[in-house]
C-alpha positions as CSV (number, residue, x, y, z in Angstrom):
1,X,0.1,0.1,0.1
2,X,1.3,3.4,-1.0
3,X,2.0,6.2,1.4
4,X,0.1,9.2,0.3
5,X,1.2,11.5,2.9
6,X,3.7,13.2,1.1
7,X,1.1,14.6,-1.4
8,X,-1.4,15.8,1.4
9,X,-0.9,19.6,1.8
10,X,-0.4,23.0,0.1
11,X,1.8,22.7,-3.3
12,X,2.0,26.0,-4.9
13,X,2.6,25.9,-8.8
14,X,6.1,27.2,-9.5
15,X,6.5,30.4,-11.5
16,X,8.8,30.7,-14.4
17,X,11.9,32.7,-13.3
18,X,13.6,34.9,-16.1
19,X,16.4,37.3,-16.0
20,X,16.6,40.8,-17.7
21,X,16.9,39.2,-21.2
22,X,14.1,36.9,-20.8
23,X,16.3,33.8,-20.3
24,X,15.7,31.2,-17.7
25,X,17.4,32.3,-14.6
26,X,19.0,29.5,-12.4
27,X,19.5,31.8,-9.8
28,X,16.1,32.9,-9.2
29,X,14.8,29.5,-9.6
30,X,16.8,28.5,-6.6
31,X,15.8,31.7,-4.7
32,X,12.2,31.0,-5.3
33,X,12.4,27.4,-4.2
34,X,14.3,28.3,-0.9
35,X,11.6,31.1,-0.6
36,X,8.7,28.4,-0.6
37,X,10.6,26.1,1.8
38,X,10.8,29.0,4.2
39,X,7.2,29.5,4.0
40,X,6.6,25.7,4.9
41,X,4.7,24.6,2.0
42,X,4.2,21.0,1.4
43,X,5.7,20.8,-2.1
44,X,6.0,22.3,-5.5
45,X,4.2,21.6,-8.9
46,X,7.1,22.7,-11.5
47,X,6.4,23.2,-15.0
48,X,2.8,23.8,-15.2
49,X,0.7,26.8,-16.6
50,X,2.2,28.7,-14.1
51,X,5.7,27.8,-15.1
52,X,4.7,29.2,-18.7
53,X,5.6,25.6,-20.1
54,X,4.0,26.0,-23.2
55,X,6.2,28.9,-24.0
56,X,9.7,27.1,-23.1
57,X,11.8,24.8,-24.8
58,X,12.2,21.2,-23.4
59,X,15.8,22.0,-22.6
60,X,14.7,25.2,-20.6
61,X,12.4,23.1,-18.6
62,X,15.0,20.6,-17.8
63,X,17.2,23.6,-16.3
64,X,14.4,24.8,-14.4
65,X,13.9,21.3,-12.5
66,X,17.4,20.9,-12.2
67,X,17.8,23.7,-10.3
68,X,14.5,23.4,-8.2
69,X,15.8,19.9,-7.3
70,X,19.2,21.0,-6.2
71,X,17.6,23.2,-3.5
72,X,14.5,21.2,-2.7
73,X,15.5,17.6,-2.9
74,X,14.5,16.0,0.4
75,X,12.8,19.1,1.8
76,X,9.7,19.2,-0.7
77,X,7.4,17.1,-2.4
78,X,7.9,17.8,-6.1
79,X,5.5,16.9,-8.8
80,X,7.2,17.8,-12.2
81,X,4.7,18.5,-15.1
82,X,6.2,17.0,-18.1
83,X,3.7,17.2,-21.1
84,X,4.6,18.4,-24.4
85,X,2.5,18.6,-27.6
86,X,4.1,15.4,-28.8
87,X,5.0,12.0,-27.1
88,X,8.8,11.9,-27.7
89,X,9.4,15.4,-26.1
90,X,7.2,14.6,-23.2
91,X,9.1,11.0,-22.8
92,X,12.5,12.9,-22.6
93,X,11.3,15.1,-19.9
94,X,9.6,12.5,-18.1
95,X,12.8,10.2,-17.9
96,X,14.7,13.4,-17.1
97,X,12.5,14.1,-14.3
98,X,12.8,10.5,-12.7
99,X,16.5,10.9,-13.0
100,X,16.5,13.8,-10.7
101,X,14.3,11.8,-7.9
102,X,11.0,13.7,-8.3
103,X,8.1,12.3,-6.4
104,X,5.7,12.3,-9.2
105,X,5.4,13.5,-12.7
106,X,2.0,14.9,-14.4
107,X,0.7,15.7,-17.6
108,X,-2.3,17.6,-19.3
109,X,-3.7,15.6,-22.3
110,X,-2.5,16.7,-25.9
111,X,-3.8,20.1,-27.0
112,X,-5.1,21.4,-30.3
113,X,-6.2,18.2,-32.0
114,X,-9.2,16.5,-30.0
115,X,-8.1,12.9,-29.6
116,X,-10.4,10.0,-28.5
117,X,-9.8,8.6,-25.1
118,X,-7.8,5.7,-26.2
119,X,-5.3,8.2,-27.8
120,X,-5.2,10.3,-24.5
121,X,-4.6,6.9,-22.6
122,X,-1.8,5.9,-24.7
123,X,-0.2,9.5,-24.8
124,X,-0.4,9.3,-20.7
125,X,0.8,5.4,-20.5
126,X,3.6,6.1,-23.0
127,X,4.9,9.2,-20.9
128,X,4.5,7.1,-17.8
129,X,6.5,4.3,-19.4
130,X,9.4,6.8,-19.7
131,X,9.6,7.1,-15.9
132,X,8.8,3.6,-14.7
133,X,9.6,4.0,-10.9
134,X,7.7,7.3,-10.5
135,X,4.0,8.1,-9.6
136,X,1.9,9.6,-12.3
137,X,-0.8,12.5,-11.8
138,X,-3.4,13.1,-14.5
139,X,-3.9,17.0,-15.0
140,X,-7.6,17.6,-15.8
141,X,-7.9,21.2,-17.2
142,X,-10.4,21.0,-19.6
143,X,-11.3,24.5,-20.2
144,X,-8.0,25.2,-21.4
145,X,-6.9,21.6,-22.9
146,X,-10.0,20.9,-24.6
147,X,-10.3,17.5,-23.4
148,X,-12.1,16.6,-19.9
149,X,-11.4,13.4,-17.9
150,X,-14.0,11.1,-17.9
151,X,-14.7,8.2,-15.4
152,X,-14.2,5.5,-18.3
153,X,-10.7,7.1,-19.2
154,X,-9.8,7.5,-15.3
155,X,-10.6,3.9,-15.0
156,X,-8.5,3.0,-17.8
157,X,-5.8,4.9,-16.6
158,X,-5.7,3.2,-13.4
159,X,-4.9,-0.2,-15.2
160,X,-1.5,1.6,-15.0
161,X,-0.1,1.1,-11.2
162,X,1.8,4.6,-11.3
163,X,-1.2,6.4,-11.7
164,X,-2.0,7.8,-8.3
165,X,-4.6,10.5,-9.1
166,X,-5.7,13.8,-10.6
167,X,-4.8,17.4,-10.3
168,X,-8.6,18.5,-11.0
169,X,-8.7,22.1,-12.4
170,X,-12.1,21.8,-13.6
171,X,-14.9,24.2,-12.2
172,X,-17.3,21.5,-10.8
173,X,-16.3,20.7,-7.2
174,X,-18.3,17.3,-7.9
175,X,-15.7,16.2,-10.0
176,X,-13.5,15.8,-7.0
177,X,-16.1,13.4,-5.5
178,X,-16.2,11.5,-8.6
179,X,-12.5,10.9,-8.9
180,X,-12.0,10.0,-5.2
181,X,-15.0,7.5,-5.5
182,X,-12.9,5.9,-8.1
183,X,-9.8,5.6,-5.6
184,X,-7.8,8.2,-7.1
185,X,-6.2,10.8,-4.7
186,X,-7.2,14.5,-5.9
187,X,-5.5,17.8,-5.8
188,X,-7.8,20.8,-5.8
189,X,-6.9,22.8,-8.7
190,X,-9.2,26.2,-8.7
191,X,-7.6,28.4,-6.1
192,X,-10.9,30.1,-5.6
193,X,-12.4,26.9,-4.4
194,X,-10.0,25.1,-2.1
195,X,-12.2,25.0,1.0
196,X,-14.8,23.6,-1.2
197,X,-12.4,20.8,-2.9
198,X,-11.3,20.0,0.6
199,X,-14.5,19.5,1.8
200,X,-15.4,17.1,-1.4
201,X,-12.4,14.9,-0.7
202,X,-9.3,16.5,-2.1
203,X,-6.0,15.7,0.0
204,X,-4.6,19.2,-0.8
205,X,-4.4,21.8,-3.3
206,X,-2.0,22.7,-6.3
207,X,-2.4,26.2,-7.3
208,X,-1.1,29.2,-9.2
209,X,-1.9,31.9,-6.7
210,X,-0.7,29.9,-3.6
211,X,2.9,31.3,-4.2
212,X,1.6,35.0,-3.7
213,X,0.1,34.2,-0.4
214,X,1.0,30.9,0.9
215,X,0.2,31.6,4.5
216,X,-3.2,32.4,3.7
217,X,-3.9,28.9,2.1
218,X,-2.0,27.1,4.6
219,X,-4.3,28.4,7.0
220,X,-7.2,27.5,5.2
221,X,-6.3,24.0,5.3
222,X,-5.2,24.1,8.7
223,X,-8.7,25.4,10.0
224,X,-10.5,22.8,7.6
225,X,-8.7,20.1,9.5
226,X,-9.4,21.6,12.8
227,X,-13.1,21.8,11.8
228,X,-13.1,25.6,12.0
229,X,-15.2,25.9,8.9
230,X,-16.5,29.5,9.4
231,X,-12.9,31.0,9.8
232,X,-11.8,28.8,7.0
233,X,-14.6,30.2,4.9
234,X,-13.8,33.9,5.9
235,X,-10.2,33.5,4.7
236,X,-11.3,31.6,1.7
237,X,-13.4,34.5,0.5
238,X,-10.5,37.1,1.1
239,X,-8.3,35.0,-1.0
240,X,-10.9,35.2,-3.8
241,X,-10.9,39.1,-3.3
242,X,-7.3,38.9,-3.7
243,X,-7.4,36.9,-6.7
244,X,-9.8,39.3,-8.5
245,X,-7.5,41.9,-7.7
246,X,-4.4,40.0,-9.3
247,X,-6.4,39.2,-12.5
248,X,-7.5,43.0,-12.9
249,X,-4.2,44.3,-14.6
250,X,-4.0,44.9,-18.3
251,X,-0.8,42.7,-18.1
252,X,-1.0,38.8,-17.4
253,X,-1.7,37.6,-13.7
254,X,1.8,36.1,-13.4
255,X,3.3,39.1,-14.2
256,X,1.3,41.0,-11.3
257,X,2.2,38.0,-9.1
258,X,5.8,38.1,-9.6
259,X,5.9,41.8,-9.2
260,X,3.8,41.2,-5.9
261,X,6.5,38.8,-4.6
262,X,9.3,41.4,-4.8
263,X,7.2,43.6,-2.5
264,X,6.5,40.8,-0.1
265,X,10.0,40.1,0.4
266,X,10.4,37.4,-2.3
267,X,13.0,36.9,-5.2
268,X,12.9,38.9,-8.4
269,X,11.6,36.3,-11.1
270,X,11.3,38.8,-14.0
271,X,8.5,39.3,-16.3
272,X,6.4,36.8,-18.3
273,X,7.4,35.3,-21.7
274,X,5.5,36.5,-24.8
275,X,3.1,36.1,-26.0
276,X,1.7,36.5,-22.5
277,X,1.0,40.4,-21.8
278,X,3.8,42.2,-19.9
279,X,2.7,44.7,-17.1
280,X,2.3,48.2,-18.4
281,X,2.9,51.2,-16.2
282,X,-0.8,51.7,-15.0
283,X,-0.5,48.2,-13.5
284,X,1.7,49.3,-10.6
285,X,-1.5,50.4,-8.9
286,X,-3.0,46.9,-9.0
287,X,0.4,45.4,-7.9
288,X,0.6,47.9,-5.0
289,X,-3.1,47.2,-3.8
290,X,-2.7,43.5,-4.3
291,X,0.5,43.5,-2.1
292,X,-1.3,45.5,0.5
293,X,-4.5,43.3,0.7
294,X,-2.1,40.3,1.1
295,X,-0.2,41.9,3.8
296,X,-3.4,42.9,5.8
297,X,-4.9,39.3,5.4
298,X,-1.8,37.9,6.5
299,X,-1.7,40.2,9.7
300,X,-5.3,39.6,10.4
301,X,-5.5,35.8,9.9
302,X,-2.0,34.3,10.4
């Protein structure tokens, strides 16, 4: 029987880290990893949407993971998202991730062409076969991938003993209940629904805004486990308000978050990679207000 305790908790989705010229910054990657260790999170999800993976080469993605693992190995649970839009590159990243000793690999389905379930299953199993000693997590994000996980597809994937569960970023909370009924462990995806996801049976959460305010999401889970639901709901609602503010700039939300991190004492992770929209001067007010909202919420609740 596998021990899934290493997956139970708050796991920020790791942000892409760039230097002034827009190249991957190994220094910033290491600093951000240490920042999260110091915050007390359970683990990191590396190379997903927050990591801007679809705009990076597989060589760049390897550099990121290598530098995360150089700092985090043995201190954090690391789930490496390895999907590319072709099987060969995905398998290469999966084998590389296993060679570094990650806890699990994860993958979205192939995007653009709408593939039948049996082709999606083959894609995922081919990736998993390239990392035969590593757990595998299905990443269900139908609103972006264009393919939704179904119970028959999950059951097919569960024939693979390395498949342990689902990172569920679909919006219906009931999906978490469906996957847990099938014996999968589930990570809540939508940050605005962490408390609801935990109540539905998620073992923890993987989120793109967790890194901006890990203290608040850690507190939500702490209060949930203690049965203090009203207090947990109050903090969850405040996190939602902060997320709305983070999303209100002209520039991309991750650009806002990286700027907020600097104001909160975190490392400088640079901007975002084109074609994501860079921050513009008028976004400075959104960055400042977001930072102040986070500071106030931490002071009030943590």
